[in-house]
Every structure is written in structure tokens, then in C-alpha cells.
Backbone as a chain_set.jsonl record, in Angstrom:
{"seq": "MYPRQVPKDLLRMISTGTLNLNAIKTHVFPLDNVNDAVSKAAMLRGLEYSIVIPNSKSF", "coords": {"N": [[80.049, 108.357, 116.966], [80.648, 111.298, 114.985], [79.364, 114.493, 115.608], [76.701, 116.043, 113.373], [77.686, 118.425, 112.005], [80.39, 118.606, 111.858], [81.791, 117.495, 109.353], [81.418, 120.058, 107.904], [82.501, 122.059, 109.583], [85.246, 121.135, 109.448], [85.829, 121.638, 106.705], [85.537, 124.364, 106.425], [87.638, 125.084, 108.433], [89.771, 124.061, 106.979], [89.664, 125.635, 104.567], [90.044, 128.385, 105.315], [92.636, 128.219, 106.531], [93.038, 127.66, 109.149], [93.445, 124.715, 109.8], [96.09, 123.316, 109.124], [96.854, 121.617, 106.437], [99.118, 120.775, 105.372], [101.036, 119.7, 107.282], [100.578, 117.101, 107.192], [102.289, 114.339, 105.989], [102.732, 112.069, 103.629], [103.576, 108.839, 102.124], [103.469, 107.055, 99.452], [103.2, 104.025, 97.98], [103.184, 101.45, 95.38], [101.163, 98.649, 95.04], [102.552, 96.184, 94.377], [104.844, 96.949, 96.154], [103.877, 96.259, 98.848], [105.089, 95.278, 101.118], [107.622, 97.132, 101.625], [106.139, 99.374, 101.829], [104.735, 98.572, 104.452], [107.185, 98.35, 105.956], [108.169, 101.103, 106.134], [106.216, 102.219, 107.284], [106.322, 100.951, 109.885], [108.173, 102.914, 110.903], [107.386, 105.505, 110.952], [106.376, 108.552, 112.167], [103.95, 110.512, 114.153], [101.988, 112.783, 112.177], [102.585, 111.028, 109.649], [102.087, 109.103, 107.168], [101.832, 105.987, 105.646], [100.832, 104.664, 102.35], [99.083, 102.56, 100.382], [98.646, 101.733, 97.108], [96.89, 100.953, 94.05], [98.434, 98.831, 91.583], [99.695, 100.523, 88.654], [99.288, 99.212, 86.352], [96.86, 97.928, 86.884], [94.786, 99.813, 86.44]], "CA": [[79.837, 109.07, 115.578], [80.697, 112.595, 114.948], [78.243, 115.527, 115.323], [76.723, 116.255, 111.943], [78.495, 119.795, 111.692], [81.836, 118.185, 111.883], [82.512, 117.917, 108.154], [81.298, 121.431, 107.412], [83.439, 122.87, 110.503], [86.45, 121.02, 109.045], [85.932, 122.328, 105.167], [85.766, 125.825, 106.952], [88.84, 125.168, 108.939], [90.808, 124.049, 105.769], [89.519, 126.948, 103.632], [90.575, 129.458, 106.15], [93.811, 127.998, 106.769], [93.014, 127.191, 110.482], [93.699, 123.596, 109.772], [97.101, 123.185, 107.858], [97.05, 119.992, 105.826], [100.764, 120.631, 104.812], [101.766, 118.936, 108.392], [100.492, 115.813, 106.915], [103.14, 113.757, 105.168], [102.566, 110.799, 102.78], [104.775, 108.06, 101.453], [102.864, 106.394, 98.438], [103.813, 102.82, 97.291], [102.382, 100.606, 94.796], [100.61, 97.419, 95.586], [103.591, 95.369, 94.282], [105.698, 97.039, 96.996], [103.386, 96.396, 100.209], [106.355, 95.067, 101.962], [108.303, 98.27, 101.659], [105.108, 100.388, 102.666], [104.673, 98.193, 105.948], [108.48, 98.378, 106.626], [108.022, 102.263, 106.21], [104.868, 102.656, 108.253], [106.823, 100.933, 111.236], [109.369, 103.817, 111.213], [106.717, 106.752, 110.661], [105.746, 108.934, 113.477], [102.998, 112.011, 114.079], [101.201, 112.886, 111.019], [103.336, 110.401, 108.761], [101.235, 107.813, 106.788], [102.279, 104.84, 104.502], [99.672, 104.262, 101.75], [99.3, 101.54, 99.269], [97.854, 102.166, 95.912], [96.675, 99.878, 93.236], [99.803, 98.943, 90.535], [99.476, 101.413, 87.467], [99.018, 98.265, 85.385], [95.667, 97.682, 87.335], [93.832, 100.702, 86.048]], "C": [[80.149, 110.458, 116.084], [79.588, 113.41, 115.108], [78.08, 115.876, 113.807], [77.324, 117.886, 111.374], [79.804, 119.451, 111.554], [82.274, 118.379, 110.592], [82.5, 119.332, 107.722], [82.427, 122.392, 108.112], [84.961, 122.498, 109.874], [86.821, 121.68, 107.534], [86.209, 123.749, 105.87], [87.207, 125.974, 107.335], [89.911, 125.331, 107.733], [90.706, 125.281, 104.943], [89.942, 128.18, 104.258], [91.847, 129.374, 106.737], [94.171, 127.77, 108.261], [93.395, 125.922, 110.632], [94.603, 123.317, 108.549], [97.173, 121.656, 107.655], [98.549, 119.856, 105.615], [101.685, 120.038, 106.16], [101.723, 117.543, 108.152], [101.52, 115.201, 105.89], [102.647, 112.331, 104.86], [103.533, 110.099, 102.159], [103.703, 107.12, 100.795], [103.513, 105.077, 97.883], [102.624, 101.842, 96.672], [101.979, 99.233, 95.399], [101.754, 96.247, 95.644], [104.559, 95.369, 95.391], [105.067, 97.303, 98.459], [104.462, 96.217, 101.12], [107.206, 96.349, 102.555], [107.269, 99.265, 102.515], [105.027, 99.919, 104.392], [106.052, 98.54, 106.498], [108.379, 99.907, 106.979], [107.348, 102.866, 107.334], [105.52, 102.212, 109.752], [107.703, 102.217, 111.768], [108.537, 105.306, 111.307], [106.227, 107.276, 112.202], [104.843, 110.421, 113.358], [102.161, 111.745, 112.99], [101.746, 112.291, 109.76], [102.377, 109.274, 108.545], [101.947, 107.331, 105.505], [101.005, 104.706, 103.768], [99.9, 103.636, 100.599], [98.364, 101.755, 98.186], [97.677, 100.975, 95.104], [98.075, 100.072, 92.175], [98.954, 99.837, 89.448], [98.825, 100.49, 86.372], [97.331, 97.669, 85.654], [94.349, 98.236, 86.655], [93.319, 100.586, 84.671]], "O": [[79.998, 110.811, 117.253], [78.595, 112.88, 114.608], [79.053, 115.994, 113.063], [77.23, 118.211, 110.19], [80.43, 120.317, 110.943], [83.083, 119.29, 110.41], [83.509, 119.803, 107.198], [83.092, 123.239, 107.516], [85.805, 123.39, 109.787], [87.929, 122.147, 107.272], [87.361, 124.161, 105.733], [87.948, 126.776, 106.768], [90.653, 126.289, 107.514], [91.732, 125.904, 104.673], [90.215, 129.087, 103.473], [92.25, 130.313, 107.424], [95.342, 127.693, 108.634], [93.807, 125.744, 111.778], [94.231, 123.138, 107.389], [97.457, 120.765, 108.455], [99.088, 118.754, 105.717], [102.908, 119.941, 106.061], [102.529, 116.769, 108.669], [101.48, 115.758, 104.793], [102.227, 111.562, 105.724], [104.416, 110.75, 101.601], [103.047, 106.41, 101.557], [104.541, 105.281, 97.237], [101.549, 101.537, 97.188], [102.654, 98.819, 96.341], [101.918, 95.518, 96.622], [105.12, 94.333, 95.747], [105.463, 98.21, 99.19], [104.696, 97.123, 101.92], [107.407, 96.515, 103.758], [107.532, 99.794, 103.594], [105.204, 100.683, 105.341], [106.037, 99.071, 107.608], [108.5, 100.12, 108.186], [107.746, 103.739, 108.106], [105.322, 102.945, 110.721], [107.856, 102.431, 112.971], [109.177, 106.246, 111.778], [105.823, 106.573, 113.129], [105.117, 111.284, 112.525], [101.642, 110.642, 112.822], [101.473, 112.902, 108.726], [101.912, 108.596, 109.462], [102.467, 108.002, 104.613], [100.001, 104.624, 104.475], [100.773, 104.009, 99.816], [97.194, 101.972, 98.501], [98.296, 99.965, 95.436], [98.644, 101.147, 91.99], [97.723, 99.833, 89.418], [97.962, 100.916, 85.604], [96.696, 97.084, 84.777], [93.308, 97.641, 86.375], [92.456, 101.365, 84.266]]}, "num_chains": 1, "name": "protein.A"}
């Protein structure tokens, strides 16, 4: 478990620009394309993430 002050510290770091979230790259796929998301995830490195979201018709 992280110390209680960590979320507050992270928010402070983000708001002051100390923690650059632009370094995080996301690749978003609808649930119907989950196989593409998994294939992409196998090729990613560092702060790149493959994200699967519900299909738009599910909302």
C-alpha cells in the first residue's frame, strides 16, 4: 500500500509540471477489436498502453 499522501503528491506534481503525463501513449480499441488490442500490446514498450473500451453501441 502506498502512503496516504501519495495521491496528493501526484496531483501536485502533475499540476506543477514535474510529472509529465505527455510521455504516456495510449492506443484505444473498442471491445470488438480486442484481438487487435492484444496484438498491439505485444509490440508496445515503455509508457505505451493498449486500452480496450466498451463498444459505442453498448452505451
